[in-house]
C-alpha positions, 0 to 999 in steps of 0.5 A: 500500500502507498503511504498516506502523505500527511499534509503540512500543518497550517502553522507550518505553512504560516511559519514558512510564509513569514520566514520567507518574508523575513529572509526576502526583506519584506519584513525588515530587520527590527520591524514590529510584527503583530499576530492580528496584522499577519493573520489578516495578511495571510487570511488565517486565524491568529492561532496558527500565526501564534504557533508559527511565531513561537517556532520562528522565535526558536529559530531566532527570526523573531524576538520579544523585546519589551516594550515593543513586543514581537519584532523581526530580529536584528543584530549587534556587531558583536552578534554578527561576529559570533554568527560569522564564527559559527558559520566559519566553523560549521561550513569549513568543517562540512566542506572538508568532510564533503570533499573527503566523502562526496567530492563528485556530488558536491562539485556537481551541485555547486556548479549547478547552483553557480549556474543559477546564480549567474542566470539570476544576475544576468536577469537582474533578479537579486532575490533569486540570486540570494536564494541560490547564494544560500543554497550554495553554502547549504550544499557543503552541509548536505554533502558532508555526511553528518546529519548533526552538522546539517541540522545545526546549520539549518537552525541558523540558516534563516537568520544567515539568509536574512542577513545576506539580504540585508547586506546585499544593499551594500555597494559591490557586496553582491559582486564581490560575493559572486566572484568569491563563489566562483573562485571557491568552485574553481579551486575545489575543482582543482582539488585545492581544498586548503586554498578554497577554505582560505577564500571561504574564510575571507568570504564570511569574514567580510561580513564581520568587517562591514560594521564597527564593533560599537554598533548595537543595532545594524538595522538602526545604523543602516537607516541612520546612514 
């Protein structure tokens, strides 16, 4: 007998929609969110919205900040440093394991994502480019042969993707990022894992250098600038 496919719960669907809005920047960093307004926009009751927001709080995408209430997350420069260091540890480790265990599959998948990135830039579709950018880094984890590394990364990937969207507004950030992705794939294709790890480290480290260490809220700082 064919197994019955269980439909996704309404709260799961709502969480997905809100997560996508945060990642795409439709809900900006630090923006206040309301159960009632979200329910009205999505055409659902407040109950699945409340459940969805509880899940997104676990992922760090929304926060409760008295007296404002629920807001989309924002980060200080210190929190960005910590997130980048988490990425450097997880992605570098995963890339080494992936090249040891599944090099051909990894290289094929990275080349495919790089093609998506190229097509998106040629079409001027920055949202599609950023989606592919997130996939590029996720491929390291998907091919590393360690489910614990993958699940740990997935708990943070929403915040990483939303920050990527935020940083894409910086002059030449996307251009530099794309070049580094191409260099990483080229070096991996030549079997030079060490050099590719150096580029990956620089690639992530540039995010840390974007903000002064004294900035307490990057969303507020960028609005002021």
